[in-house]
Residue frames as qw, qx, qy, qz and C-alpha x, y, z in Angstrom:
[[0.321, -0.683, -0.525, -0.393, 43.11, 51.24, 18.86],
 [0.084, 0.254, -0.436, 0.859, 42.88, 53.91, 21.41],
 [0.332, -0.560, -0.757, 0.059, 40.53, 53.43, 24.27],
 [0.104, -0.505, 0.065, -0.854, 38.74, 56.50, 25.51],
 [0.503, -0.406, -0.725, 0.238, 38.21, 55.73, 29.16],
 [0.083, -0.507, 0.076, -0.854, 36.41, 58.77, 30.71],
 [0.692, -0.520, -0.445, -0.231, 34.68, 56.80, 33.37],
 [0.686, -0.241, -0.404, 0.555, 37.52, 56.85, 35.86],
 [0.192, 0.134, -0.128, 0.964, 37.98, 60.66, 35.90],
 [0.445, -0.457, -0.299, -0.710, 34.18, 61.15, 36.19],
 [0.761, -0.445, -0.472, 0.024, 34.02, 58.74, 39.11],
 [0.553, -0.108, -0.322, 0.761, 36.99, 60.48, 40.80],
 [0.039, -0.299, -0.053, -0.952, 35.37, 63.85, 40.28],
 [0.610, -0.485, -0.404, -0.479, 32.06, 62.57, 41.67],
 [0.749, -0.327, -0.470, 0.333, 33.89, 61.11, 44.69],
 [0.357, 0.013, -0.223, 0.907, 35.71, 64.39, 45.38],
 [0.286, -0.379, -0.202, -0.857, 32.47, 66.39, 44.95],
 [0.714, -0.475, -0.473, -0.200, 30.64, 64.00, 47.32],
 [0.648, -0.221, -0.412, 0.602, 33.47, 64.30, 49.87],
 [0.122, 0.188, -0.056, 0.973, 33.34, 68.11, 49.59],
 [0.481, -0.445, -0.307, -0.691, 29.55, 68.23, 50.02],
 [0.764, -0.380, -0.515, 0.082, 29.70, 65.75, 52.91],
 [0.495, -0.085, -0.351, 0.790, 32.37, 67.86, 54.64],
 [0.120, -0.293, -0.059, -0.947, 30.29, 71.05, 54.17],
 [0.647, -0.455, -0.411, -0.453, 27.14, 69.34, 55.56],
 [0.727, -0.285, -0.495, 0.381, 29.13, 68.01, 58.54],
 [0.288, 0.058, -0.224, 0.929, 30.56, 71.45, 59.32],
 [0.342, -0.368, -0.197, -0.842, 27.10, 73.02, 59.00],
 [0.735, -0.422, -0.504, -0.168, 25.59, 70.34, 61.31],
 [0.611, -0.175, -0.445, 0.631, 28.33, 70.90, 63.90],
 [0.058, 0.192, -0.058, 0.978, 27.56, 74.62, 63.80],
 [0.522, -0.388, -0.270, -0.710, 23.87, 73.93, 64.54],
 [0.583, -0.205, -0.749, 0.238, 24.49, 71.60, 67.50],
 [0.150, -0.120, -0.468, 0.862, 24.55, 74.52, 69.92],
 [0.392, -0.042, -0.154, -0.906, 21.40, 76.04, 68.43],
 [0.668, -0.176, -0.646, -0.325, 19.65, 72.66, 68.52],
 [0.450, -0.176, -0.719, 0.499, 20.73, 72.11, 72.13],
 [0.078, 0.056, 0.260, -0.961, 19.29, 75.54, 73.03],
 [0.555, -0.115, -0.391, -0.725, 16.02, 74.67, 71.31],
 [0.665, -0.201, -0.719, -0.035, 15.74, 71.38, 73.17],
 [0.294, -0.121, -0.590, 0.742, 16.60, 73.09, 76.48],
 [0.285, -0.015, 0.035, -0.958, 13.92, 75.69, 75.86],
 [0.653, -0.159, -0.549, -0.498, 11.40, 72.95, 75.00],
 [0.550, -0.192, -0.746, 0.323, 12.29, 71.16, 78.26],
 [0.060, -0.108, -0.401, 0.908, 11.75, 74.42, 80.21],
 [0.471, -0.065, -0.240, -0.846, 8.45, 75.01, 78.41],
 [0.636, -0.194, -0.723, -0.188, 7.35, 71.50, 79.32],
 [0.351, -0.183, -0.670, 0.628, 8.15, 72.13, 82.98],
 [0.175, 0.065, 0.142, -0.972, 6.15, 75.41, 82.88],
 [0.573, -0.109, -0.475, -0.659, 3.23, 73.69, 81.19],
 [0.563, -0.216, -0.784, 0.147, 3.26, 70.93, 83.81],
 [0.153, -0.178, -0.511, 0.827, 3.20, 73.56, 86.56],
 [0.361, 0.028, -0.114, -0.925, 0.35, 75.41, 84.82],
 [0.594, -0.156, -0.706, -0.355, -1.54, 72.11, 84.45],
 [0.406, -0.234, -0.747, 0.471, -1.19, 71.54, 88.20],
 [0.057, 0.168, 0.271, -0.946, -2.46, 75.04, 88.97],
 [0.475, -0.028, -0.409, -0.778, -5.36, 74.61, 86.52],
 [0.544, -0.207, -0.812, -0.051, -6.26, 71.35, 88.19],
 [0.235, -0.271, -0.616, 0.701, -6.29, 73.01, 91.58],
 [0.244, 0.117, -0.015, -0.963, -8.46, 75.80, 90.20],
 [0.535, -0.126, -0.645, -0.531, -10.88, 73.30, 88.74],
 [0.448, -0.267, -0.800, 0.297, -11.10, 71.58, 92.14],
 [0.039, -0.238, -0.401, 0.884, -11.79, 74.92, 93.80],
 [0.383, 0.025, -0.302, -0.872, -14.47, 75.77, 91.27],
 [0.552, -0.218, -0.773, -0.224, -16.13, 72.38, 91.90],
 [0.342, -0.299, -0.684, 0.570, -15.95, 73.01, 95.62],
 [0.090, 0.166, 0.128, -0.974, -17.32, 76.56, 95.23],
 [0.397, -0.146, -0.584, -0.693, -20.20, 75.30, 93.09],
 [0.457, -0.384, -0.796, 0.096, -21.55, 73.52, 96.18],
 [0.179, -0.260, -0.437, 0.842, -21.64, 76.78, 98.20],
 [0.149, 0.811, 0.551, -0.130, -24.66, 79.01, 98.43],
 [0.406, 0.720, 0.166, 0.538, -24.44, 82.36, 96.59],
 [0.132, -0.810, 0.202, -0.535, -23.99, 84.43, 99.76],
 [0.404, 0.142, -0.762, 0.485, -21.94, 83.71, 102.90],
 [0.466, -0.651, -0.594, 0.078, -23.62, 83.33, 106.22],
 [0.036, -0.841, 0.078, -0.534, -23.86, 86.74, 107.97],
 [0.410, 0.229, -0.671, 0.574, -21.48, 86.99, 110.89],
 [0.352, -0.269, 0.327, -0.835, -24.04, 88.64, 113.18],
 [0.860, -0.093, -0.169, -0.472, -26.46, 85.73, 112.65],
 [0.759, 0.162, -0.594, 0.211, -23.71, 83.16, 113.21],
 [0.145, 0.280, -0.588, 0.745, -22.66, 84.89, 116.42],
 [0.573, -0.226, 0.174, -0.769, -26.28, 85.07, 117.68],
 [0.910, -0.018, -0.307, -0.279, -26.89, 81.36, 116.97],
 [0.697, 0.186, -0.590, 0.362, -23.60, 80.16, 118.45],
 [0.353, -0.200, -0.553, 0.727, -23.51, 82.45, 121.51],
 [0.100, -0.816, -0.488, -0.293, -26.70, 84.33, 122.33],
 [0.334, -0.929, -0.092, 0.132, -25.97, 87.86, 123.51],
 [0.722, -0.116, 0.178, 0.658, -22.47, 87.95, 121.97],
 [0.068, 0.917, 0.025, -0.393, -21.26, 91.51, 121.41],
 [0.713, 0.162, 0.426, 0.532, -19.80, 91.41, 117.92],
 [0.077, 0.860, -0.024, -0.504, -18.25, 94.65, 116.55],
 [0.759, 0.443, 0.290, 0.379, -17.41, 94.84, 112.84],
 [0.338, -0.676, 0.125, 0.643, -14.41, 97.10, 112.38],
 [0.209, 0.562, -0.440, -0.669, -13.89, 96.92, 108.61],
 [0.777, 0.296, 0.553, -0.053, -15.14, 95.05, 105.56],
 [0.158, 0.613, -0.500, -0.591, -13.57, 94.65, 102.13],
 [0.871, 0.284, 0.392, -0.084, -14.15, 92.57, 99.07],
 [0.062, 0.630, -0.612, -0.474, -11.85, 91.50, 96.21],
 [0.808, 0.295, -0.331, -0.388, -12.21, 89.09, 93.26],
 [0.635, -0.324, 0.700, -0.031, -11.56, 85.41, 93.91],
 [0.351, 0.054, 0.843, 0.405, -11.95, 82.59, 91.35],
 [0.139, -0.111, -0.470, -0.865, -14.08, 83.58, 88.32],
 [0.461, -0.470, -0.557, -0.506, -17.61, 84.46, 89.34],
 [0.650, -0.572, -0.453, 0.212, -16.84, 84.63, 93.06],
 [0.045, 0.793, -0.205, 0.572, -15.86, 87.42, 95.45],
 [0.584, -0.152, -0.619, 0.503, -13.81, 87.08, 98.61],
 [0.343, -0.831, -0.136, -0.417, -15.23, 88.92, 101.65],
 [0.554, 0.079, -0.528, 0.639, -12.75, 89.99, 104.28],
 [0.418, -0.793, -0.204, -0.394, -14.01, 91.25, 107.63],
 [0.320, 0.236, -0.603, 0.692, -12.17, 92.57, 110.71],
 [0.573, -0.634, -0.346, -0.388, -14.24, 92.02, 113.87],
 [0.108, 0.383, -0.646, 0.651, -13.76, 92.50, 117.53],
 [0.670, -0.493, -0.534, -0.151, -15.23, 90.73, 120.59],
 [0.039, -0.550, 0.466, -0.692, -15.07, 92.14, 124.13],
 [0.399, -0.274, 0.674, -0.558, -15.20, 90.23, 127.42],
 [0.843, 0.118, -0.336, -0.403, -15.98, 86.74, 126.11],
 [0.761, -0.398, 0.502, -0.100, -15.49, 83.41, 127.86],
 [0.095, -0.429, 0.835, 0.333, -13.13, 80.88, 126.36],
 [0.391, 0.259, 0.882, -0.047, -16.02, 78.46, 125.90],
 [0.422, 0.771, 0.317, -0.357, -18.15, 81.03, 124.06],
 [0.135, 0.745, -0.473, -0.451, -15.23, 81.94, 121.87],
 [0.236, -0.168, 0.933, 0.212, -14.71, 78.27, 121.00],
 [0.439, 0.510, 0.722, -0.158, -18.39, 77.90, 120.07],
 [0.321, 0.839, -0.009, -0.440, -18.18, 81.02, 117.89],
 [0.022, -0.566, 0.724, 0.394, -15.07, 79.68, 116.11],
 [0.360, 0.109, 0.924, 0.074, -16.79, 76.34, 115.53],
 [0.442, 0.706, 0.468, -0.297, -19.79, 78.14, 114.00],
 [0.180, 0.801, -0.322, -0.472, -17.45, 80.11, 111.70],
 [0.037, -0.448, 0.838, 0.309, -15.58, 77.11, 110.42],
 [0.320, 0.172, 0.931, -0.024, -18.55, 74.74, 110.01],
 [0.465, 0.656, 0.255, -0.537, -20.81, 77.05, 108.02],
 [0.590, 0.211, 0.607, 0.489, -20.98, 76.74, 104.24],
 [0.710, 0.442, -0.370, 0.406, -18.93, 78.39, 102.85],
 [0.678, -0.515, -0.312, 0.421, -16.69, 78.39, 105.90],
 [0.012, -0.981, 0.152, -0.124, -15.11, 81.56, 107.26],
 [0.801, 0.155, -0.290, 0.500, -11.31, 81.29, 107.26],
 [0.444, -0.869, -0.026, 0.216, -9.41, 82.89, 110.15],
 [0.609, 0.663, -0.144, 0.411, -6.61, 84.97, 108.60],
 [0.257, 0.403, -0.478, 0.737, -5.47, 86.63, 111.86],
 [0.624, -0.637, -0.432, -0.135, -6.36, 86.38, 115.50],
 [0.213, 0.424, -0.466, 0.747, -5.24, 88.57, 118.43],
 [0.622, -0.572, -0.532, -0.053, -6.25, 87.64, 121.98],
 [0.000, 0.540, -0.419, 0.730, -5.99, 89.77, 125.15],
 [0.437, -0.241, -0.829, 0.251, -6.28, 87.98, 128.45],
 [0.412, -0.699, -0.151, -0.564, -8.76, 89.08, 131.09],
 [0.091, -0.441, 0.694, -0.562, -8.06, 89.24, 134.82],
 [0.790, -0.090, 0.316, -0.518, -11.12, 87.00, 135.27],
 [0.338, -0.238, 0.896, 0.165, -10.24, 83.29, 134.91],
 [0.429, 0.329, 0.829, 0.141, -11.54, 81.60, 131.73],
 [0.316, 0.868, 0.331, -0.194, -12.33, 84.88, 130.01],
 [0.543, 0.189, 0.253, 0.778, -10.79, 86.95, 127.24],
 [0.041, -0.626, -0.227, 0.745, -10.81, 90.73, 127.57],
 [0.413, 0.699, -0.144, -0.566, -10.54, 91.40, 123.87],
 [0.665, 0.076, 0.678, 0.303, -10.44, 89.32, 120.68],
 [0.321, 0.667, -0.268, -0.616, -9.56, 90.74, 117.22],
 [0.680, 0.131, 0.699, 0.179, -10.27, 88.46, 114.23],
 [0.309, 0.506, -0.412, -0.692, -9.66, 88.92, 110.53],
 [0.632, 0.190, 0.743, -0.113, -11.97, 86.55, 108.64],
 [0.263, 0.383, -0.517, -0.720, -12.49, 85.73, 104.98],
 [0.582, 0.270, 0.758, -0.116, -15.07, 83.80, 103.01],
 [0.050, -0.049, 0.630, 0.774, -16.45, 83.72, 99.46],
 [0.422, 0.551, 0.580, -0.426, -19.75, 84.58, 97.82],
 [0.458, 0.448, 0.567, 0.518, -21.10, 85.28, 94.33]]
């Protein structure tokens, strides 16, 4: 009696085929490591950018909440000057506006003051910074006066917001 044993060659063929497929898959996976690393690196960079954007958005939300408390129009500089220092000679040199946060406009004003005492200048600055919304001092140039305690000339660049 002859035994027909085909199981062993089939198993050997299946083992060789499995080894071949496994080798091909391993080579393919090794080829994709660099691409996968690039993808993960890009995802890490994207996460950092999104975190930075989240921080900026949070700051903008805080600004909008703060702005919501402000009246629609800024306090007029002439009125502030009159209330802080009666008789103050305030000269507006230039005015410009540009968009700020959504729904708000930044107002930038260049003003000049002539022959003012240091105390009066201090009261005017206090009035600027304590009003709502406050006026921010972007630039300040002072010229001394020969008279003690006085300033011959003051140039200010101020900015505030309004709707």
